[in-house]
Backbone as JSON Lines, residues from 0, in Angstrom:
{"i":0,"aa":"M","n":[-32.83,9.2,40.39],"ca":[-32.77,10.43,39.63],"c":[-30.69,9.25,39.12]}
{"i":1,"aa":"G","n":[-29.98,10.15,39.94],"ca":[-28.75,9.25,40.48],"c":[-27.28,8.45,39.75]}
{"i":2,"aa":"K","n":[-28.77,6.88,40.41],"ca":[-28.51,5.43,39.78],"c":[-28.71,5.37,38.63]}
{"i":3,"aa":"I","n":[-30.41,5.89,38.03],"ca":[-30.31,5.82,36.82],"c":[-29.21,6.13,35.75]}
{"i":4,"aa":"K","n":[-28.17,7.7,36.28],"ca":[-27.64,8.19,35.45],"c":[-26.58,7.57,35.51]}
{"i":5,"aa":"I","n":[-25.71,7.12,36.3],"ca":[-25.14,6.2,36.67],"c":[-24.79,4.51,35.92]}
{"i":6,"aa":"I","n":[-26.25,3.85,35.94],"ca":[-26.54,2.96,35.41],"c":[-26.78,2.94,33.77]}
{"i":7,"aa":"A","n":[-26.68,4.6,33.36],"ca":[-26.9,4.42,31.62],"c":[-25.37,4.68,31.67]}
{"i":8,"aa":"F","n":[-24.93,5.08,32.21],"ca":[-23.59,5.6,31.34],"c":[-22.28,4.39,31.7]}
{"i":9,"aa":"L","n":[-22.54,3.71,32.38],"ca":[-21.96,2.03,32.31],"c":[-22.71,0.95,31.75]}
{"i":10,"aa":"I","n":[-23.72,1.11,31.43],"ca":[-24.43,0.32,29.78],"c":[-23.57,0.93,28.49]}
{"i":11,"aa":"L","n":[-23.79,2.41,28.64],"ca":[-22.8,3.25,27.19],"c":[-21.39,2.92,27.32]}
{"i":12,"aa":"A","n":[-20.55,3.24,28.12],"ca":[-18.92,2.88,28.2],"c":[-19.1,1.03,27.88]}
{"i":13,"aa":"F","n":[-20.36,-0.35,28.89],"ca":[-19.48,-1.25,28.29],"c":[-20.22,-1.52,26.4]}
{"i":14,"aa":"I","n":[-20.75,-0.51,26.82],"ca":[-21.86,-1.08,24.61],"c":[-20.67,-0.33,24.04]}
{"i":15,"aa":"I","n":[-19.87,0.79,24.32],"ca":[-18.44,1.55,23.55],"c":[-17.66,0.44,23.54]}
{"i":16,"aa":"Y","n":[-17.44,-0.1,24.7],"ca":[-16.18,-1.42,24.77],"c":[-16.25,-2.37,23.26]}
{"i":17,"aa":"K","n":[-17.1,-2.25,23.96],"ca":[-18.04,-4.57,22.62],"c":[-17.65,-3.64,21.78]}
{"i":18,"aa":"I","n":[-17.56,-2.88,21.5],"ca":[-17.79,-2.03,19.81],"c":[-16.33,-2.13,18.66]}
{"i":19,"aa":"F","n":[-15.35,-0.8,20.05],"ca":[-13.77,-1.01,19.89],"c":[-13.47,-2.28,20.17]}
{"i":20,"aa":"I","n":[-13.61,-3.38,20.53],"ca":[-13.03,-4.57,20.65],"c":[-13.69,-5.84,19.36]}
{"i":21,"aa":"S","n":[-14.79,-5.52,18.67],"ca":[-15.0,-5.79,17.5],"c":[-14.63,-4.94,16.53]}
{"i":22,"aa":"V","n":[-14.02,-4.29,15.86],"ca":[-12.69,-3.74,15.11],"c":[-12.25,-4.1,14.84]}
{"i":23,"aa":"K","n":[-11.79,-3.96,16.93],"ca":[-9.89,-4.47,16.2],"c":[-9.75,-5.85,16.12]}
{"i":24,"aa":"N","n":[-10.53,-7.13,16.81],"ca":[-10.34,-7.86,16.36],"c":[-10.51,-8.48,15.04]}
{"i":25,"aa":"F","n":[-12.03,-7.84,14.19],"ca":[-11.51,-7.79,12.67],"c":[-10.3,-7.26,12.02]}
{"i":26,"aa":"E","n":[-10.0,-5.78,12.5],"ca":[-8.89,-5.37,11.93],"c":[-7.56,-6.33,11.8]}
{"i":27,"aa":"T","n":[-7.42,-6.86,13.6],"ca":[-6.91,-8.53,13.24],"c":[-6.86,-9.39,12.69]}
{"i":28,"aa":"S","n":[-7.34,-10.3,12.8],"ca":[-8.72,-11.01,11.75],"c":[-8.02,-10.87,10.43]}
{"i":29,"aa":"L","n":[-8.64,-9.55,9.71],"ca":[-8.13,-9.45,8.16],"c":[-6.43,-8.76,8.46]}
{"i":30,"aa":"D","n":[-6.1,-8.99,9.11],"ca":[-4.44,-8.62,8.51],"c":[-3.78,-10.09,8.9]}
{"i":31,"aa":"K","n":[-4.4,-11.22,9.63],"ca":[-3.76,-12.56,9.52],"c":[-3.86,-13.48,8.03]}
{"i":32,"aa":"Q","n":[-5.22,-12.84,7.87],"ca":[-5.91,-13.1,5.92],"c":[-5.18,-12.25,5.2]}
{"i":33,"aa":"V","n":[-4.58,-11.79,5.3],"ca":[-3.95,-11.33,4.13],"c":[-2.74,-12.3,4.75]}
{"i":34,"aa":"A","n":[-1.73,-11.99,5.29],"ca":[-0.67,-12.25,5.76],"c":[-0.68,-14.15,4.58]}
{"i":35,"aa":"E","n":[-1.73,-14.76,5.0],"ca":[-1.44,-15.97,5.07],"c":[-1.76,-16.17,3.0]}
{"i":36,"aa":"I","n":[-2.62,-15.38,2.73],"ca":[-3.0,-14.85,1.5],"c":[-1.92,-14.5,0.99]}
{"i":37,"aa":"E","n":[-0.8,-13.73,1.11],"ca":[0.61,-13.1,1.37],"c":[1.66,-15.18,0.18]}
{"i":38,"aa":"K","n":[1.78,-15.38,1.84],"ca":[1.94,-16.79,2.35],"c":[1.97,-17.61,0.72]}
{"i":39,"aa":"M","n":[0.56,-17.5,0.69],"ca":[0.65,-18.81,-0.45],"c":[0.85,-18.68,-1.77]}
{"i":40,"aa":"D","n":[1.92,-19.4,-2.1],"ca":[2.14,-19.46,-3.32],"c":[0.94,-20.06,-4.57]}
{"i":41,"aa":"F","n":[0.74,-19.31,-5.3],"ca":[0.23,-19.26,-6.27],"c":[0.63,-19.04,-7.26]}
{"i":42,"aa":"E","n":[0.13,-20.24,-8.62],"ca":[1.55,-19.97,-9.81],"c":[1.12,-19.25,-10.65]}
{"i":43,"aa":"K","n":[1.55,-18.07,-11.31],"ca":[0.74,-18.19,-12.63],"c":[1.53,-17.06,-13.24]}
{"i":44,"aa":"E","n":[0.55,-16.85,-14.62],"ca":[2.5,-17.0,-15.57],"c":[2.05,-15.49,-16.26]}
{"i":45,"aa":"D","n":[3.67,-14.51,-16.18],"ca":[3.55,-13.29,-16.55],"c":[5.14,-13.48,-17.35]}
{"i":46,"aa":"E","n":[5.13,-12.06,-17.9],"ca":[6.4,-11.45,-18.71],"c":[7.04,-11.05,-17.24]}
{"i":47,"aa":"V","n":[8.39,-11.67,-17.87],"ca":[9.25,-11.42,-16.72],"c":[10.59,-11.43,-17.26]}
{"i":48,"aa":"I","n":[11.43,-10.76,-16.47],"ca":[12.98,-10.02,-16.54],"c":[13.43,-11.03,-16.09]}
{"i":49,"aa":"G","n":[14.56,-11.81,-16.73],"ca":[15.47,-12.96,-16.89],"c":[16.72,-13.03,-16.81]}
{"i":50,"aa":"L","n":[17.44,-13.53,-16.01],"ca":[19.09,-14.15,-15.94],"c":[19.01,-15.2,-16.77]}
{"i":51,"aa":"M","n":[18.9,-15.79,-17.56],"ca":[19.5,-17.38,-18.42],"c":[20.71,-17.48,-18.29]}
{"i":52,"aa":"M","n":[20.21,-18.69,-17.99],"ca":[22.47,-19.04,-18.13],"c":[21.82,-20.88,-19.33]}
{"i":53,"aa":"Y","n":[22.85,-20.69,-20.96],"ca":[23.33,-21.93,-21.66],"c":[24.49,-22.34,-21.2]}
{"i":54,"aa":"L","n":[24.63,-23.29,-21.55],"ca":[25.13,-24.14,-21.91],"c":[25.17,-25.24,-22.92]}
{"i":55,"aa":"G","n":[26.69,-25.56,-23.71],"ca":[27.0,-25.76,-25.12],"c":[28.09,-25.22,-26.06]}
{"i":56,"aa":"Q","n":[27.96,-25.7,-26.95],"ca":[29.19,-24.67,-28.28],"c":[28.47,-23.84,-28.93]}
{"i":57,"aa":"E","n":[29.13,-23.27,-29.8],"ca":[28.3,-21.6,-30.19],"c":[27.36,-21.97,-30.98]}
{"i":58,"aa":"G","n":[26.96,-23.03,-31.5],"ca":[25.58,-22.71,-32.1],"c":[25.15,-23.9,-31.3]}
{"i":59,"aa":"D","n":[25.15,-24.73,-31.1],"ca":[24.58,-25.63,-30.16],"c":[23.72,-25.21,-28.39]}
{"i":60,"aa":"L","n":[23.85,-24.59,-27.99],"ca":[23.78,-24.01,-26.46],"c":[22.25,-23.95,-26.08]}
{"i":61,"aa":"E","n":[22.06,-24.69,-24.94],"ca":[20.64,-24.91,-24.22],"c":[21.4,-24.37,-22.88]}
{"i":62,"aa":"L","n":[20.19,-24.39,-23.04],"ca":[19.22,-22.99,-21.85],"c":[19.58,-24.32,-20.4]}
{"i":63,"aa":"V","n":[20.02,-23.08,-19.35],"ca":[20.45,-24.84,-18.1],"c":[19.81,-24.31,-17.11]}
{"i":64,"aa":"E","n":[19.54,-23.3,-16.83],"ca":[19.38,-22.21,-15.36],"c":[18.61,-21.38,-15.7]}
{"i":65,"aa":"H","n":[17.39,-20.44,-14.83],"ca":[17.15,-19.84,-15.44],"c":[16.58,-18.34,-13.81]}
{"i":66,"aa":"L","n":[17.13,-17.04,-13.73],"ca":[17.13,-16.68,-12.98],"c":[15.46,-15.34,-12.95]}
{"i":67,"aa":"L","n":[14.08,-14.73,-11.81],"ca":[13.49,-14.0,-12.2],"c":[14.09,-12.84,-11.11]}
{"i":68,"aa":"V","n":[14.32,-11.47,-12.62],"ca":[15.59,-10.72,-11.6],"c":[14.45,-8.76,-12.04]}
{"i":69,"aa":"K","n":[14.25,-8.52,-10.99],"ca":[13.87,-7.52,-10.83],"c":[13.49,-6.02,-12.04]}
{"i":70,"aa":"S","n":[14.59,-5.48,-12.91],"ca":[15.06,-5.03,-13.4],"c":[15.72,-5.21,-14.09]}
{"i":71,"aa":"R","n":[16.07,-4.3,-15.59],"ca":[16.71,-4.83,-16.74],"c":[18.55,-4.61,-16.41]}
{"i":72,"aa":"S","n":[18.1,-3.29,-15.41],"ca":[19.93,-2.84,-15.76],"c":[20.9,-3.54,-13.78]}
{"i":73,"aa":"K","n":[19.51,-4.72,-12.76],"ca":[19.74,-5.55,-12.05],"c":[20.11,-7.35,-12.17]}
{"i":74,"aa":"C","n":[20.27,-7.43,-14.57],"ca":[20.08,-8.32,-15.41],"c":[21.13,-7.94,-15.8]}
{"i":75,"aa":"F","n":[21.91,-6.8,-16.26],"ca":[22.8,-7.11,-16.17],"c":[23.29,-6.65,-15.46]}
{"i":76,"aa":"E","n":[24.05,-6.44,-14.78],"ca":[24.54,-5.59,-13.47],"c":[25.25,-7.76,-13.19]}
{"i":77,"aa":"M","n":[23.54,-8.03,-12.99],"ca":[24.66,-9.75,-12.35],"c":[25.06,-10.36,-13.95]}
{"i":78,"aa":"K","n":[24.53,-10.14,-15.02],"ca":[25.08,-10.98,-15.82],"c":[27.1,-10.35,-15.77]}
{"i":79,"aa":"A","n":[26.85,-9.37,-15.89],"ca":[28.62,-8.93,-16.24],"c":[29.4,-10.03,-14.65]}
{"i":80,"aa":"T","n":[28.78,-9.87,-13.42],"ca":[29.2,-10.75,-12.44],"c":[29.33,-12.09,-13.15]}
{"i":81,"aa":"A","n":[28.81,-12.62,-13.71],"ca":[28.39,-13.72,-13.5],"c":[29.31,-14.4,-15.17]}
{"i":82,"aa":"E","n":[29.32,-13.53,-15.67],"ca":[30.39,-13.96,-17.27],"c":[32.13,-13.81,-16.22]}
{"i":83,"aa":"E","n":[32.78,-13.23,-15.23],"ca":[33.83,-13.0,-14.74],"c":[34.12,-13.94,-13.99]}
{"i":84,"aa":"Y","n":[32.98,-14.78,-13.44],"ca":[33.8,-16.14,-13.11],"c":[33.6,-17.36,-13.78]}
{"i":85,"aa":"S","n":[32.27,-17.75,-15.03],"ca":[32.17,-18.7,-15.37],"c":[32.18,-18.64,-17.26]}
{"i":86,"aa":"N","n":[31.95,-19.5,-17.48],"ca":[32.8,-19.95,-18.5],"c":[31.42,-19.99,-19.55]}
{"i":87,"aa":"A","n":[30.39,-19.92,-19.0],"ca":[29.08,-20.41,-19.65],"c":[28.69,-18.9,-20.27]}
{"i":88,"aa":"Y","n":[27.8,-18.62,-21.42],"ca":[26.47,-18.02,-21.71],"c":[25.88,-17.94,-21.48]}
{"i":89,"aa":"Y","n":[25.47,-15.79,-20.88],"ca":[24.19,-15.62,-20.69],"c":[23.63,-14.42,-21.49]}
{"i":90,"aa":"E","n":[22.45,-14.39,-20.29],"ca":[21.51,-12.71,-22.05],"c":[20.48,-13.25,-20.7]}
{"i":91,"aa":"C","n":[19.76,-11.54,-20.82],"ca":[19.15,-10.53,-20.74],"c":[18.54,-10.8,-21.62]}
{"i":92,"aa":"A","n":[16.64,-12.15,-20.91],"ca":[15.72,-11.61,-21.55],"c":[14.11,-11.4,-20.57]}
{"i":93,"aa":"R","n":[13.18,-10.57,-22.29],"ca":[12.22,-10.16,-21.95],"c":[11.3,-11.86,-21.49]}
{"i":94,"aa":"I","n":[10.72,-12.75,-20.07],"ca":[10.13,-14.08,-21.33],"c":[8.46,-14.36,-20.72]}
{"i":95,"aa":"K","n":[8.0,-14.62,-21.34],"ca":[6.95,-14.88,-20.62],"c":[7.58,-16.53,-19.59]}
{"i":96,"aa":"A","n":[6.46,-16.61,-18.18],"ca":[6.75,-17.6,-17.64],"c":[6.1,-18.77,-16.19]}
{"i":97,"aa":"M","n":[6.03,-18.5,-15.5],"ca":[5.41,-19.35,-14.89],"c":[6.12,-19.45,-14.09]}
{"i":98,"aa":"V","n":[5.2,-18.36,-12.52],"ca":[5.74,-17.75,-11.89],"c":[5.31,-18.48,-10.79]}
{"i":99,"aa":"K","n":[6.23,-19.06,-9.57],"ca":[5.6,-18.86,-8.13],"c":[6.37,-18.67,-7.05]}
{"i":100,"aa":"G","n":[5.73,-18.2,-5.8],"ca":[6.51,-17.45,-4.59],"c":[8.54,-16.8,-4.98]}
{"i":101,"aa":"G","n":[8.38,-16.12,-6.06],"ca":[9.06,-15.11,-6.61],"c":[10.47,-15.55,-8.01]}
{"i":102,"aa":"K","n":[10.09,-17.3,-7.93],"ca":[11.18,-17.8,-9.31],"c":[10.41,-18.78,-10.19]}
{"i":103,"aa":"I","n":[10.71,-18.42,-11.29],"ca":[10.35,-18.7,-12.33],"c":[9.91,-20.71,-12.51]}
{"i":104,"aa":"I","n":[9.37,-20.61,-12.53],"ca":[9.31,-22.19,-12.27],"c":[9.26,-22.76,-13.94]}
{"i":105,"aa":"S","n":[9.27,-22.97,-15.26],"ca":[9.41,-22.8,-15.96],"c":[9.21,-21.65,-17.69]}
{"i":106,"aa":"I","n":[9.77,-21.16,-18.24],"ca":[9.39,-20.3,-19.42],"c":[7.83,-20.87,-20.24]}
{"i":107,"aa":"I","n":[7.76,-19.85,-20.9],"ca":[6.5,-20.2,-22.27],"c":[7.35,-20.05,-23.03]}
{"i":108,"aa":"E","n":[7.3,-19.24,-23.23],"ca":[8.46,-18.32,-24.28],"c":[8.65,-17.16,-23.63]}
{"i":109,"aa":"E","n":[10.08,-16.82,-25.05],"ca":[12.0,-15.52,-25.37],"c":[10.91,-15.22,-25.04]}
{"i":110,"aa":"L","n":[9.77,-13.37,-24.96],"ca":[9.54,-12.24,-25.91],"c":[10.84,-12.28,-26.84]}
{"i":111,"aa":"E","n":[11.69,-11.39,-25.68],"ca":[13.17,-10.61,-26.41],"c":[13.86,-10.38,-25.07]}
{"i":112,"aa":"V","n":[15.76,-10.73,-26.46],"ca":[16.82,-11.15,-25.27],"c":[16.92,-9.3,-25.46]}
{"i":113,"aa":"L","n":[17.52,-9.08,-24.55],"ca":[18.05,-7.27,-23.5],"c":[19.36,-6.99,-23.7]}
């Protein structure tokens, strides 16, 4: 009877070990898949706040550059700094744009000047 209990205990321990390893591998592969998806840069249309830089004369301003900004306050802070060191015209705006990897790819429509 003693040998049967030991064998049953070893089999039970082996089954628990296999379940533990399976769960751990599943979690690891799931984490890797999430990281892969986060690495991929999907292009999507979104409403964002952008710092816009225009060059040209008063009536004939041309958009030269744009930058995705996380918040209005950060945009106003960056605008003030940029205007100190540049002769370009800057504005913060809520825009509809194509965004990829945290950057504005193209502007579809300017919704509101902030």
